[in-house]
N, C-alpha and C positions, 0 to 999 in steps of 0.2 A: 682393784678395788671393786667392792660391791655397790652397785648403784641402787639404792633402797629408796630414793626419794622419787614421788610422783612429779611428773612434768607440770602438773596443775598447781604443786604446792610451791614451786619454783616461780612459775608465772604469777601467782597471787601475792608471793614475796616482792616480787619485783614491782607490782603495783603499789604494795604497801609502802615499800622504800621509797618510790618515786613521790608518793603523798608527802610522807616524811613531814619535815619542817617546811614544805612549800606554801601550805595554807597560812601558815605564819606571817608572810609578807605579801605584799602588792608585787605581783610580777608584772615586768612590762610598762610600769608606770610613766616611763618617758613618753611613750606614745598615747598617753591619756585615754581619751574614750576609744581609741583604736587597740587598746591593750590585748583584745581578743584576737585581732588580725596578727600581733606580735606573738602571741602564744602559739596560734596555730603555724606560723612560720617557723619558729623555734621547734615545735613538735615534729614538723616535717622533717627539719634538718636532724633532730634527734632521732627520727625512725632510721634516717640513712646511717646513722653511726650504728644503732642497733643491728641492722641488717649485715654491717661489716663485722660486728661483734659475733653474730650468730655463723656469719660465714667462717669466721675463725675457729668456732667450735667445730663445725663441720668438718675443717681441714683436719683438724686432730682433736677429736673428742675425748681422748684420754688424758689430755693435760690440761691443767689449769692456766691461768694467765701468766702466773710466775715461771711456770715450767716452760712454757711456750717461750718466755724472753729467754731463759738460759738455754734452751735447746737450739733455738733458731738465730738468735742474736750474737751467740758465741759466748765464752766464759767471761770476757771482761765487759763488753757492751749489754751482754744479757743481764750480768750481776747489776750494772749500774740502772738498767731500766727496772729491774725487779725491785730494787732498793728504793728508788724513785716513787715507785706506785705502793709500796709499802709504807712510806713516810707520807704519801698523799692520804691514803687510807687512814693512817692513825691521826694525822692532822684534821681530816674531816670529821672523824669520830670526835675529837675534842671539841670542834666546833659544835657539833649537835649535842655534846652534853652541856656545852656552855649555854646553847639555846634553852635548854631544860631549865638551866639555874636561872637567867635572865627572865625567861617566862614566868616561872614561879615567883620570885620576889615582886614582879610588877603586876600581878595579879591576886595571888592566893596567899602566899607565904612571905609577906613583907617584912615580917620580924625575925624571919629564919636566916640566919648567915648564908650567903650563896654556896661559900665553901662546903657546908654540910649537904646542901642539897646536890651538889655536883659530885661529893665523894659517894654519896649513897647511891646515885645513879651510875657512878662508873663500877661500884661495888656489884649491883645487881647486874649490869653488863658484862662483868668478868665472870660472873656465875655462869650465864647464859653461853659465853665464850667457851668455858670449862665444859659445858654440855654437848659442845659443837653445833656444826651448822644445822644438822638434820632436826635437832631440837628447836631450833631457831626458826627453820621453816613450818613446822607444826604450830609453835606459838603464834606466829604471823598469820597463820590461816585463821586462829581463833581470834585474834585481834582484828583481822579485816572484817569478820562478819559485825563485830560490833562497831567498828569505825564506819562502815557502810551504813549501818543502821543510824546512827548519829549525824552522818552529813547529809543523808537523805532527808532526815528529820529537818535539819536547817535548812536545805533547799526548798522544803515543802512548807515550813513555817514563815520565812521571810516574806513570801508573796503575800500571805493572810495578813500580815500586819500593815500592809499598804505602804511600806517603805520604798518600794521599788518605783524609780521614775525613769522611764524609758527615754525620756528627751536626753538623758546624759550618754546615750548611744552616737548622738548626732552632733555634728556633721560627721560622716565617715570620710576618713582621710583629708580632713581639713586643711592640714600642711603637707598633704602628699605622701608619698610612700617611705620617703627618708627616714622620719621618726619611727615608723614600724620597723624598718630593716635596722636601724641604730639600736632599738630595743631588744630585738632578737639575735643580733649577732655581735658578740658571741654571748651575751648575758643570759639569756632564756635558753640557748641550747647548752651552755654549761651548767646552768641550774634552772630546772632541775634535770631536764631530757637527756644530757650527755653522761649524767652520773650512773648509768645502766652498765658503763665500763666494769664496775665491781663484779656485776653478775658473770663475767668471764672466770671468775674463782669458783662460781659455785654450778655452772652447767653441767660440769663434768659428773655431778652427783646424781642427775636425773637418769631416770630408767631409760633404756634403749628403747625405740621404736615406739614412743610416746607422744610424738608430735610436739616436740618441746618448742621447735621454732613457730609454729603455728600459734600455740597457746600464749607464748611469750608476746609475739605481735599482737595479738587480739586484745591482751591484757594491757599492752602499752598503749595502744590507740583508745581503748576505753577510759584508761587514767587520764591520757592527755585531754580528752574531751572534758571529762568531769573536772578537772583543773582548770581549763580555760571557763567552764562556766561559773564554777566558784570564784575565780579571780575576776570575773566580769561584774559578778553579783555585788562584789564591793563597790565597783565603780557606779553601779546602776543605785545604790542605796545611799553613798557618801558624795557621790560626784567626783570627777577627776583630780579636782584640785585639792580637795581634803584627804582623799584616798592616797595621794602620794605623799603628804606630809605626816600621816598617822604612823606610829611605830608598828603597831599590830592592828591593822586596819579591819581585818574580817572579826578579829575581838571585839572592835567598837560596834561592829554590825550586829553580831551576837547581843551583846549588851543592849541593844535598842529593840529586841524583840519581845513583844508582849501579846498574847493571843487571848482575848476574852477574859482577861484578868485570872486566869487559870496557869497558864503557862509562863513563866517568868524565871528570871536567874538563869537562862540557859547558858550563860556564859561558864558556868561551871562544868557543864557537859562539854562544851568546845575545849576547854583547857584540858579535861580528861582526853579527848580524842587527840590533842596536840602531844601530850605526853605519851600517849600509846605510840603514836606515829613516829615522832622524833626519837624516842627510846629504842624502837626495833631498827630505825635506820642507823642509828648509833652502834647498836649491836652487831648489825651486818658488817659495818665498817671496820668494827674491832676485831671481828672474827677473821675477816680478810687481811687486816694488818697482821694478826698472829700467823695465819698460814703462810704469808709472805715471809715471815722471819723463819719460819720452819724451812721453806725452800731455800731460803739464802743461806742458812746456817748449818742445815741438817739436824737441828736440835727440835725435839717435839714440840708443837706450838702451844701445849698446855703447859709447858715449862717457861714459856715467855709470858704468860698471862700476867703475873704480879710485876715484873719489869715493864711490860706495855702498859698496864693500867696505871702505874706511877709516872709513866711518861706522858700518857694521854690527859692525866689530871693536871700535870705541870702545864701541859700545852694550853689549857683552858685559861691561864692567866697571862699568856701572851700580850694580850691587849689588857690594860689596867681599867679603861674606862668603856662603857658601852657603845659610846660615839666612835671611838678608835676601832673597836671590834667591828662595829658595823662597816666603817669605811675599809678597814683591812679585808673583810669579807668580800666587798664589791669590787675594789680596786685591785687587790693582790690576787686573791683566790678565785673568783669568777673570771676577771677578764686576763689574767697571765698564768696562773698556775692550772687551773681545770683544761684550758685549751691543750697544754703540752700532754696531761695526763689521759685526756680523753681522745684525742685526735692525733697529736704527732707521734707518741710512741705507738698507739696502736696501728697508724697508718705504716710506720716503718716494719713493725712486727707482722701484720697481713702482707704486705710485699714480700718479705723474707720468706714467709710461709709458701707464699704462690710460686716464688723461684724455687725453693727447695723441692715443692710438689713437683714441677715442671722437670727439674734436674733428674728427680726419680723415675718419671714416667719413662718406660721403655721405648726405644726408637722403634 
């Protein structure tokens, strides 16, 4: 395989993927004003997971996640693990496409059927999947510049409006450390920080000797700090009580911004940023699921695009209502499904890889 992707492109793509739909929700709301502590705790645990994923890549840089499963876990268990990860990526892609549809009809396109919005989104994602991961990396770099400018603008504008209330930061640890721990484990670790497991599919595309590990860690840390600041910004504006009951709290904050009667309606900018971030995250997940199907069946992943797209489109309607969709995402996906795919399967796999390496080591 020819490694033609720069390590910096993969690191930037990982950052964009982490941001994705994260800014759509308040993370760690259970900890109230201490959400920033829960975010940092979750980010620290997520960093440990990322280090494990990078170790797996270093142990076998020529195989992706699915190939590792098939090679180190045997034909049966390896197939089961690869299929579980493929199904997880496809399901997560469907949830991100559903996020696009829900966001669109609740903010800007309330007269457009959600099915049409999701269908168009899946169609665009399928085309990017057809172009392949390298095209997605390059597109994400372009998006990253635009999104960085947009979010920095929001971070600068909100304080200028006088909406910040530092009193909402206090008291720190009012109810002890337990609420912070409950908010972080496993919820914040699972979403968004543990989702980097997907990039074990993509690390093998990086050019050798280009400091992939270092760039990935720096990108992760910068993204974690950014998400923590942006998340706490919501609490400083709305207060912990209102922030935890809002459907899209940061969108509420952006709607309140008005600078010198000149800069108004910044919510349109924020929705654009969300569409770009969620869209690219869904695309990476869709490509990952396609590659997984290729590794499992031996059929080129481009031939799987149409069946995969139809399956993902159907999965977006597993939850008929937004309330059920939101509850399923929290209780089933974040608390039960993600720990298995982010911790259990990679944990078993890295142990098998280390044992295999030790056996191959000459006496």
